[in-house]
KOLKOLVO-973172 format. One record per residue: residue number from 1; x, y, z of N, C-alpha, C in turn. Coordinates in Angstrom, 2 decimals. Layout:
# KOLKOLVO-973172
+-----+---------+---------+---------+---------+----------+---------+---------+---------+---------+
!  nr !  n.east ! n.north !    n.up ! ca.east ! ca.north !   ca.up !  c.east ! c.north !    c.up !
+-----+---------+---------+---------+---------+----------+---------+---------+---------+---------+
! NUM !       X !       Y !       Z !       X !        Y !       Z !       X !       Y !       Z !
...
+-----+---------+---------+---------+---------+----------+---------+---------+---------+---------+
//
This chain:
# KOLKOLVO-973172
+-----+---------+---------+---------+---------+----------+---------+---------+---------+---------+
!  nr !  n.east ! n.north !    n.up ! ca.east ! ca.north !   ca.up !  c.east ! c.north !    c.up !
+-----+---------+---------+---------+---------+----------+---------+---------+---------+---------+
!   1 !   92.27 !  112.65 !  106.19 !   93.38 !   112.00 !  105.52 !   93.45 !  112.41 !  104.07 !
!   2 !   94.50 !  112.02 !  103.46 !   94.70 !   112.34 !  102.05 !   94.18 !  111.21 !  101.18 !
!   3 !   93.47 !  111.56 !  100.15 !   92.94 !   110.58 !   99.22 !   93.99 !  110.35 !   98.13 !
!   4 !   94.39 !  109.10 !   97.88 !   95.40 !   108.86 !   96.86 !   94.89 !  109.07 !   95.45 !
!   5 !   93.57 !  109.15 !   95.30 !   92.98 !   109.37 !   93.98 !   92.05 !  110.57 !   94.03 !
!   6 !   92.07 !  111.33 !   92.94 !   91.13 !   112.45 !   92.82 !   90.44 !  112.32 !   91.47 !
!   7 !   89.33 !  112.99 !   91.35 !   88.56 !   112.90 !   90.11 !   89.31 !  113.57 !   88.97 !
!   8 !   88.97 !  113.14 !   87.78 !   89.56 !   113.74 !   86.59 !   89.17 !  115.22 !   86.51 !
!   9 !   87.98 !  115.55 !   86.97 !   87.54 !   116.95 !   87.00 !   88.42 !  117.78 !   87.94 !
!  10 !   88.80 !  117.22 !   89.07 !   89.67 !   117.94 !   90.01 !   91.06 !  118.15 !   89.43 !
!  11 !   91.55 !  117.16 !   88.70 !   92.85 !   117.30 !   88.04 !   92.76 !  118.39 !   86.97 !
!  12 !   91.70 !  118.37 !   86.20 !   91.52 !   119.37 !   85.13 !   91.45 !  120.77 !   85.72 !
!  13 !   90.82 !  120.92 !   86.87 !   90.73 !   122.22 !   87.53 !   92.13 !  122.75 !   87.87 !
!  14 !   93.03 !  121.86 !   88.25 !   94.38 !   122.26 !   88.65 !   95.37 !  122.35 !   87.48 !
!  15 !   94.97 !  121.85 !   86.31 !   95.87 !   121.78 !   85.16 !   96.52 !  123.11 !   84.79 !
!  16 !   95.79 !  124.23 !   84.71 !   96.45 !   125.49 !   84.34 !   97.55 !  125.90 !   85.32 !
!  17 !   97.32 !  125.69 !   86.61 !   98.32 !   126.05 !   87.62 !   99.56 !  125.18 !   87.49 !
!  18 !   99.35 !  123.89 !   87.27 !  100.47 !   122.96 !   87.13 !  101.25 !  123.27 !   85.85 !
!  19 !  100.55 !  123.55 !   84.77 !  101.21 !   123.89 !   83.51 !  102.07 !  125.14 !   83.68 !
!  20 !  101.56 !  126.11 !   84.38 !  102.32 !   127.34 !   84.61 !  103.55 !  127.06 !   85.48 !
!  21 !  103.38 !  126.28 !   86.55 !  104.50 !   125.99 !   87.45 !  105.59 !  125.20 !   86.75 !
!  22 !  105.20 !  124.32 !   85.83 !  106.17 !   123.48 !   85.12 !  106.58 !  124.07 !   83.78 !
!  23 !  106.05 !  125.26 !   83.48 !  106.32 !   125.91 !   82.19 !  106.09 !  124.92 !   81.04 !
!  24 !  104.94 !  124.29 !   81.11 !  104.59 !   123.24 !   80.14 !  103.42 !  123.67 !   79.28 !
!  25 !  103.37 !  123.11 !   78.10 !  102.23 !   123.32 !   77.20 !  101.00 !  122.67 !   77.83 !
!  26 !   99.94 !  123.44 !   78.05 !   98.74 !   122.88 !   78.68 !   98.16 !  121.67 !   77.94 !
!  27 !   98.26 !  121.66 !   76.61 !   97.75 !   120.52 !   75.85 !   98.60 !  119.27 !   76.11 !
!  28 !   99.92 !  119.42 !   76.17 !  100.79 !   118.28 !   76.46 !  100.47 !  117.73 !   77.85 !
!  29 !  100.21 !  118.63 !   78.79 !   99.85 !   118.22 !   80.14 !   98.52 !  117.47 !   80.13 !
!  30 !   97.56 !  117.95 !   79.36 !   96.26 !   117.28 !   79.25 !   96.43 !  115.86 !   78.72 !
!  31 !   97.30 !  115.69 !   77.73 !   97.55 !   114.37 !   77.16 !   98.19 !  113.45 !   78.20 !
!  32 !   99.11 !  113.95 !   78.98 !   99.75 !   113.15 !   80.02 !   98.73 !  112.75 !   81.09 !
!  33 !   97.87 !  113.67 !   81.46 !   96.82 !   113.37 !   82.45 !   95.91 !  112.26 !   81.92 !
!  34 !   95.57 !  112.34 !   80.66 !   94.68 !   111.32 !   80.06 !   95.28 !  109.93 !   80.16 !
!  35 !   96.60 !  109.82 !   80.08 !   97.23 !   108.50 !   80.18 !   97.15 !  107.94 !   81.59 !
!  36 !   96.91 !  108.81 !   82.57 !   96.88 !   108.39 !   83.96 !   95.47 !  108.13 !   84.49 !
!  37 !   94.44 !  108.44 !   83.70 !   93.06 !   108.27 !   84.14 !   92.71 !  106.79 !   84.27 !
!  38 !   92.04 !  106.45 !   85.35 !   91.61 !   105.08 !   85.62 !   90.13 !  105.11 !   85.98 !
!  39 !   89.46 !  103.99 !   85.75 !   88.07 !   103.84 !   86.18 !   88.05 !  103.01 !   87.46 !
!  40 !   87.07 !  103.27 !   88.31 !   87.01 !   102.62 !   89.61 !   86.76 !  101.11 !   89.55 !
!  41 !   85.79 !  100.68 !   88.79 !   85.36 !    99.28 !   88.84 !   85.67 !   98.59 !   87.51 !
!  42 !   86.45 !   97.55 !   87.56 !   86.77 !    96.72 !   86.39 !   87.36 !   97.52 !   85.23 !
!  43 !   87.86 !   98.69 !   85.50 !   88.47 !    99.49 !   84.45 !   87.51 !  100.14 !   83.48 !
!  44 !   86.19 !   99.99 !   83.72 !   85.23 !   100.56 !   82.77 !   84.11 !  101.34 !   83.43 !
!  45 !   83.77 !  101.02 !   84.67 !   82.65 !   101.66 !   85.33 !   83.13 !  102.74 !   86.30 !
!  46 !   82.26 !  103.64 !   86.62 !   82.59 !   104.67 !   87.59 !   83.23 !  105.89 !   86.96 !
!  47 !   83.29 !  106.93 !   87.75 !   83.91 !   108.18 !   87.30 !   85.42 !  108.00 !   87.18 !
!  48 !   86.03 !  108.50 !   86.11 !   87.49 !   108.39 !   85.99 !   88.17 !  109.11 !   87.16 !
!  49 !   89.22 !  108.49 !   87.66 !   90.01 !   109.06 !   88.74 !   91.48 !  109.01 !   88.34 !
!  50 !   92.29 !  109.77 !   89.06 !   93.73 !   109.81 !   88.81 !   94.43 !  109.57 !   90.13 !
!  51 !   95.37 !  108.63 !   90.14 !   96.20 !   108.39 !   91.30 !   97.22 !  109.53 !   91.36 !
!  52 !   97.18 !  110.31 !   92.43 !   98.00 !   111.51 !   92.54 !   99.49 !  111.19 !   92.51 !
!  53 !   99.91 !  110.16 !   93.23 !  101.33 !   109.80 !   93.25 !  101.81 !  109.40 !   91.86 !
!  54 !  101.05 !  108.54 !   91.18 !  101.45 !   108.11 !   89.84 !  101.51 !  109.30 !   88.87 !
!  55 !  100.55 !  110.20 !   88.99 !  100.55 !   111.37 !   88.12 !  101.77 !  112.25 !   88.40 !
!  56 !  102.07 !  112.47 !   89.67 !  103.24 !   113.29 !   90.00 !  104.53 !  112.66 !   89.50 !
!  57 !  104.66 !  111.34 !   89.60 !  105.85 !   110.67 !   89.08 !  105.93 !  110.81 !   87.56 !
!  58 !  104.80 !  110.68 !   86.87 !  104.78 !   110.85 !   85.42 !  105.12 !  112.28 !   85.04 !
!  59 !  104.61 !  113.25 !   85.80 !  104.93 !   114.65 !   85.55 !  106.42 !  114.92 !   85.74 !
!  60 !  107.00 !  114.38 !   86.81 !  108.42 !   114.57 !   87.06 !  109.28 !  114.01 !   85.93 !
!  61 !  108.86 !  112.87 !   85.38 !  109.61 !   112.24 !   84.30 !  109.47 !  113.01 !   82.98 !
!  62 !  108.25 !  113.44 !   82.69 !  107.97 !   114.07 !   81.39 !  108.16 !  115.57 !   81.37 !
!  63 !  107.82 !  116.22 !   82.49 !  107.83 !   117.69 !   82.55 !  108.47 !  118.16 !   83.85 !
!  64 !  109.77 !  117.96 !   84.00 !  110.40 !   118.37 !   85.26 !  110.26 !  119.87 !   85.51 !
!  65 !  110.20 !  120.22 !   86.78 !  110.11 !   121.63 !   87.15 !  111.47 !  122.28 !   86.90 !
!  66 !  111.45 !  123.33 !   86.10 !  112.70 !   124.04 !   85.82 !  113.12 !  124.81 !   87.05 !
!  67 !  114.34 !  124.66 !   87.44 !  114.78 !   125.31 !   88.66 !  115.83 !  126.25 !   88.42 !
+-----+---------+---------+---------+---------+----------+---------+---------+---------+---------+
//
């Protein structure tokens, strides 16, 4: 199945590809990703994760794919 959340490290690994596809500044993309990072337990413990759907919606709003 698909995991709705992925690690911040996994998002960072994909950041250059996403920046290229969206013709976006990689630093601006990094800042947007940082706003989407969540912690697993009580908002403070655990490895930061990113909800993929929420991130994609934020990307669509802030950095639409030029067509």
